[in-house]
NUTOR-503958 format. One line per field, with one value per residue (C-alpha): residue in one letter; z negated, y, x; residue number from 0. Coordinates in steps of 0.1 Angstrom, whole numbers. Example, Ala and Ser with C-alpha at 12.3 -4.5 7.8 and 13.67 -1.06 7.14 Angstrom:
BEGIN
r: A_S
up: -78_-71
north: -45_-11
east: 123_137
k: 0_1
This chain:
BEGIN
r: M_T_S_E_S_A_K_R_N_K_T_N_R_R_P_L_C_G_A_G_M_A_V_V_C_L_L_G_P_V_L_V_G_G_C_A_T_V_Q_K_E_P_L_L_T_D_E_Q_R_Q_L_N_L_E_S_F_D_Y_V_W_T_T_I_H_D_K_H_W_D_P_E_L_G_G_L_D_W_Q_A_V_H_D_E_L_Q_P_R_L_E_E_A_T_V_M_S_E_S_R_A_V_M_A_G_M_V_A_R_L_G_K_S_H_F_A_I_V_P_A_K_L_Y_K_D_L_E_Q_P_A_G_E_G_I_Q_D_G_A_T_G_I_D_V_R_V_I_D_G_H_A_L_V_T_S_V_Q_Q_D_S_P_A_A_D_L_G_V_R_P_G_W_R_I_V_R_I_G_E_D_D_L_D_P_K_L_A_D_L_G_Q_E_F_D_G_E_T_Y_K_D_L_I_L_S_R_V_V_D_T_R_L_R_G_R_V_G_D_T_V_L_V_R_F_L_D_G_E_D_Q_E_V_D_L_D_I_T_L_A_Q_R_R_G_R_K_V_R_I_G_H_L_P_G_M_Y_V_W_I_E_S_R_R_L_D_G_D_I_G_Y_I_A_F_S_G_F_F_D_P_N_Y_V_M_G_A_F_N_E_A_M_K_S_F_M_D_V_D_G_I_V_I_D_V_R_G_N_P_G_G_I_G_A_M_A_M_G_M_A_G_W_F_I_A_E_K_E_H_R_L_G_T_M_Y_T_R_D_N_E_L_K_I_V_V_F_P_R_A_V_T_Y_D_G_P_V_A_L_L_I_D_G_L_S_G_S_C_S_E_I_F_A_G_G_L_K_D_L_G_R_V_R_V_F_G_S_R_T_A_G_A_A_L_P_S_T_F_E_K_L_P_N_G_D_G_F_Q_Y_A_F_A_N_Y_V_S_Q_G_G_E_E_L_E_G_V_G_V_I_P_H_V_E_L_V_P_T_R_E_A_L_L_Q_G_K_D_P_V_L_E_A_A_V_D_W_I_R_D_Q_Q
up: 104_75_43_20_32_43_2_-2_18_2_-35_-21_-3_-12_0_10_18_8_39_38_64_35_24_49_43_11_10_53_73_70_98_108_135_130_108_125_118_90_99_86_80_67_93_86_65_79_52_65_100_89_70_100_121_94_92_129_131_104_124_154_145_116_152_176_148_132_155_164_203_210_240_228_254_281_263_265_232_240_264_243_223_244_257_216_198_220_208_172_178_193_164_145_115_104_116_152_140_119_156_177_151_155_195_189_171_190_217_207_209_175_144_115_130_114_102_70_57_24_10_21_17_-19_-21_-14_-32_-58_-88_-96_-130_-153_-170_-151_-128_-160_-170_-157_-166_-154_-124_-90_-60_-24_-6_10_37_21_-14_-39_-56_-84_-69_-101_-138_-156_-184_-216_-201_-211_-185_-194_-229_-222_-195_-163_-143_-102_-82_-101_-81_-87_-85_-106_-118_-145_-120_-87_-70_-48_-23_-3_-3_4_32_46_47_64_94_95_94_111_139_124_112_80_65_36_25_23_9_-16_-26_-35_-56_-77_-78_-102_-123_-134_-158_-188_-217_-243_-216_-211_-178_-177_-152_-140_-129_-110_-129_-113_-120_-104_-134_-144_-169_-183_-201_-211_-209_-226_-200_-212_-198_-158_-153_-143_-146_-137_-107_-87_-59_-46_-47_-49_-80_-106_-92_-105_-98_-106_-95_-106_-96_-105_-94_-79_-79_-56_-62_-42_-44_-52_-54_-53_-57_-58_-38_-25_-50_-78_-61_-90_-111_-79_-59_-89_-99_-59_-57_-92_-79_-45_-59_-86_-54_-33_-38_-34_-10_2_-3_-9_-3_-14_-2_-4_-19_-12_-2_11_6_8_38_26_5_33_50_16_13_47_47_23_54_85_86_116_115_143_135_131_121_140_145_130_150_142_160_150_146_141_119_129_103_107_82_63_57_28_16_11_25_18_57_45_59_43_39_39_26_39_36_46_19_26_37_60_46_40_77_86_64_77_114_115_103_121_153_147_143_104_86_88_81_61_48_69_96_77_75_105_89_92_105_76_71_45_38_34_23_48_36_51_22_47_48_72_79_106_108_113_130_148_147_172_161_170_197_212_195_174_142_141_141_152_126_120_129_112_122_103_92_61_38_0_-3_-32_-40_-38_-61_-87_-84_-90_-64_-40_-3_11_-12_-12_28_27_1_21_53_35_19_55_64_47
north: 279_306_316_297_260_273_282_246_234_243_235_202_197_168_170_138_161_195_219_220_208_189_171_138_116_95_76_72_73_64_58_53_53_62_32_8_22_9_-6_18_42_75_102_136_165_197_203_179_184_221_204_181_207_228_198_194_237_230_202_216_248_232_208_244_262_234_209_209_208_241_228_194_177_191_180_211_213_243_220_188_215_221_189_172_198_189_159_163_186_157_130_118_98_100_77_92_124_108_90_125_138_106_107_139_130_101_124_133_101_102_83_108_124_107_106_88_76_94_57_44_78_77_42_51_87_94_99_137_151_158_125_103_85_82_49_19_-20_-28_-49_-43_-58_-69_-81_-110_-136_-113_-114_-96_-111_-99_-95_-82_-74_-48_-58_-51_-35_-46_-71_-83_-86_-109_-134_-120_-138_-132_-152_-146_-134_-111_-115_-97_-56_-44_-48_-46_-86_-75_-104_-88_-54_-70_-89_-55_-32_-56_-66_-25_-19_-53_-44_-16_-13_7_-25_-37_4_6_-27_-26_13_3_-29_-4_24_2_-7_31_52_74_58_42_31_-4_-23_-59_-76_-115_-137_-167_-179_-207_-236_-217_-213_-182_-160_-123_-102_-67_-50_-14_8_20_55_41_33_65_105_128_153_179_188_218_214_172_153_147_110_92_84_55_42_7_-6_-35_-62_-92_-122_-130_-95_-78_-40_-38_-2_2_30_41_75_103_128_144_154_155_123_100_116_114_82_69_87_71_34_39_55_20_-2_7_-25_-50_-76_-59_-36_-40_-9_-16_6_-17_-4_31_56_86_121_147_142_162_131_104_123_125_82_77_96_73_45_69_82_100_135_149_115_121_93_115_154_163_191_217_239_268_250_217_198_177_149_152_125_141_120_115_124_86_61_23_2_-33_-50_-28_-50_-26_-44_-30_-37_-28_-3_22_54_86_88_50_46_77_65_29_35_56_35_8_27_36_-1_1_-21_-53_-48_-80_-82_-72_-44_-6_14_30_64_88_121_148_149_164_150_169_169_176_204_169_144_125_127_145_134_156_156_190_180_149_126_113_86_89_65_81_61_79_54_66_35_15_14_-2_-39_-63_-78_-107_-105_-121_-121_-133_-165_-173_-204_-184_-160_-187_-203_-166_-161_-129_-143_-112_-105_-139_-136_-106_-117_-147_-125_-104_-135_-149_-118_-126
east: -462_-482_-461_-482_-468_-431_-435_-448_-421_-389_-407_-412_-375_-353_-320_-298_-271_-256_-257_-215_-193_-176_-207_-219_-251_-256_-284_-293_-318_-348_-368_-405_-428_-462_-481_-508_-540_-558_-600_-622_-593_-612_-618_-595_-608_-611_-580_-561_-562_-552_-521_-508_-507_-486_-465_-465_-453_-426_-409_-411_-394_-371_-353_-356_-337_-316_-300_-268_-271_-296_-298_-313_-299_-313_-353_-374_-388_-408_-427_-428_-449_-471_-479_-481_-502_-533_-533_-527_-553_-578_-570_-596_-576_-539_-521_-528_-522_-488_-479_-481_-456_-433_-440_-420_-389_-385_-383_-350_-333_-316_-317_-320_-346_-379_-415_-427_-458_-465_-471_-438_-419_-435_-419_-389_-384_-365_-375_-373_-363_-334_-320_-349_-321_-293_-305_-290_-291_-257_-271_-258_-279_-277_-311_-298_-323_-351_-339_-329_-301_-283_-246_-221_-232_-214_-192_-209_-236_-273_-279_-252_-258_-290_-271_-281_-252_-246_-269_-297_-327_-350_-386_-408_-400_-425_-457_-441_-438_-406_-405_-437_-427_-394_-412_-434_-404_-377_-404_-408_-369_-359_-329_-326_-288_-295_-318_-301_-295_-333_-344_-319_-325_-364_-349_-320_-344_-370_-339_-333_-350_-342_-318_-333_-363_-369_-376_-399_-375_-385_-353_-349_-321_-292_-316_-348_-361_-383_-363_-383_-363_-369_-340_-328_-316_-283_-258_-250_-216_-191_-188_-220_-211_-234_-229_-252_-285_-280_-295_-270_-248_-222_-189_-164_-132_-111_-78_-61_-36_-50_-30_-3_4_-25_-30_-73_-87_-128_-147_-189_-186_-165_-174_-153_-119_-100_-111_-114_-82_-63_-70_-63_-28_-20_-29_-16_17_14_9_43_58_26_24_-9_-37_-76_-99_-132_-158_-192_-224_-201_-229_-200_-197_-172_-157_-121_-113_-115_-83_-64_-71_-65_-33_-19_-15_-8_30_21_6_-23_-39_-81_-107_-129_-152_-179_-203_-227_-246_-224_-188_-165_-145_-120_-117_-80_-52_-30_-1_16_50_60_29_21_32_19_-15_-44_-78_-107_-149_-176_-214_-246_-246_-213_-226_-213_-179_-179_-181_-159_-129_-134_-142_-112_-91_-102_-101_-62_-52_-46_-65_-87_-122_-139_-179_-211_-221_-225_-252_-251_-256_-232_-247_-254_-291_-319_-352_-385_-417_-444_-477_-497_-473_-455_-415_-397_-358_-337_-297_-277_-246_-230_-200_-179_-150_-113_-123_-150_-176_-206_-211_-247_-268_-245_-221_-190_-186_-160_-135_-142_-180_-192_-221_-221_-250_-269_-243_-214_-224_-244_-204_-186_-172_-165_-167_-159_-127_-113_-110_-94_-69_-62_-58_-31_-16_-13_8_35
k: 0_1_2_3_4_5_6_7_8_9_10_11_12_13_14_15_16_17_18_19_20_21_22_23_24_25_26_27_28_29_30_31_32_33_34_35_36_37_38_39_40_41_42_43_44_45_46_47_48_49_50_51_52_53_54_55_56_57_58_59_60_61_62_63_64_65_66_67_68_69_70_71_72_73_74_75_76_77_78_79_80_81_82_83_84_85_86_87_88_89_90_91_92_93_94_95_96_97_98_99_100_101_102_103_104_105_106_107_108_109_110_111_112_113_114_115_116_117_118_119_120_121_122_123_124_125_126_127_128_129_130_131_132_133_134_135_136_137_138_139_140_141_142_143_144_145_146_147_148_149_150_151_152_153_154_155_156_157_158_159_160_161_162_163_164_165_166_167_168_169_170_171_172_173_174_175_176_177_178_179_180_181_182_183_184_185_186_187_188_189_190_191_192_193_194_195_196_197_198_199_200_201_202_203_204_205_206_207_208_209_210_211_212_213_214_215_216_217_218_219_220_221_222_223_224_225_226_227_228_229_230_231_232_233_234_235_236_237_238_239_240_241_242_243_244_245_246_247_248_249_250_251_252_253_254_255_256_257_258_259_260_261_262_263_264_265_266_267_268_269_270_271_272_273_274_275_276_277_278_279_280_281_282_283_284_285_286_287_288_289_290_291_292_293_294_295_296_297_298_299_300_301_302_303_304_305_306_307_308_309_310_311_312_313_314_315_316_317_318_319_320_321_322_323_324_325_326_327_328_329_330_331_332_333_334_335_336_337_338_339_340_341_342_343_344_345_346_347_348_349_350_351_352_353_354_355_356_357_358_359_360_361_362_363_364_365_366_367_368_369_370_371_372_373_374_375_376_377_378_379_380_381_382_383_384_385_386_387_388_389_390_391_392_393_394_395_396_397_398_399_400_401_402_403_404_405_406_407_408_409_410_411_412_413_414_415_416_417_418_419_420_421_422_423_424_425_426_427_428_429_430_431_432_433_434_435_436_437_438_439_440_441_442_443_444_445_446_447_448_449
């Protein structure tokens, strides 16, 4: 690869995770194996051919140098290069070139190694720039049965002030009709554990911007009547934190007592240890007398692995238990549970969904393996590996992982996810009635333990 192309890649790097062992994946994988040839697809120009060759070399070299297993599981990586480069040179259209590179990373047989077509990568890419994601509507969204549904509305948010309610369906944002876009992406990612994460991200990024910007959203209300609202974006909930070169992220944590003397803790990410761990610890101290505790990591994309160790220590009294082990080429990190001086021994319910990723999965999967929690909700994203995302010289995206994770029970969560004991997905009807079936099932289980 030329020094110029290397410089270009460094400039266009889009990390999903920090390079340190403490940070695990945030946004999960974006896996695309090429795209279908479009009729009358234009022939490659000489410049495009050169950029494709540079991209091929960059992908091959990165995997060669950074994969956690230098032997690549016995795969002859040089032979793969020598076999596929001539095919790339013979390609006449972009889809053929992309298929060669996608085929190369597919030889690894691992998730978090992907080539994403430029058009789709642009649709999924987070907008860059300071403050560009600081404004929000206050709407939380999940894509359920192919439709973008409002699952909750933050109190005193712009959306709440305009009367938006859970269960409303979002059909259009700005100039984008969502249903066709979600249908195409849903088909592309059908069968993948992280499909929910991808689809929700596509909607969520369109509901963000700078504070003070407005976004036009078309809803179908509870009576299926169209409601068009210009929503002025307000400051996002929580505290803005930065880790390494990652974009600024917002983290919040809340705790309260539910009816029936049950403790409840929810938090948006494993970040800002002083703030989040401090609040978590204080909540746990106040919950030592409750009949049960609910930990809600739905929508939590992960973060700093060490925080999961400390949180798990509130529920495990015995020493030398682990949530799992993380491996890089040079090191291994045993994700050990650190028991507290006083631990909680009552029933614990843990809530997950398809947007729970990385550290959330390690936390949930590890405690499940140890038999310490009852898990409710839907399968997690299966995105436990630390990975980074880069823009290639030809404009495509390239995702690669630089570590591997194995749970305490000896299972890889990657591409599998944490499977709940009780599988539940909210329905539009339940949301319109103001219900949370997942939380309600967890509370009912705790009451049954008394």
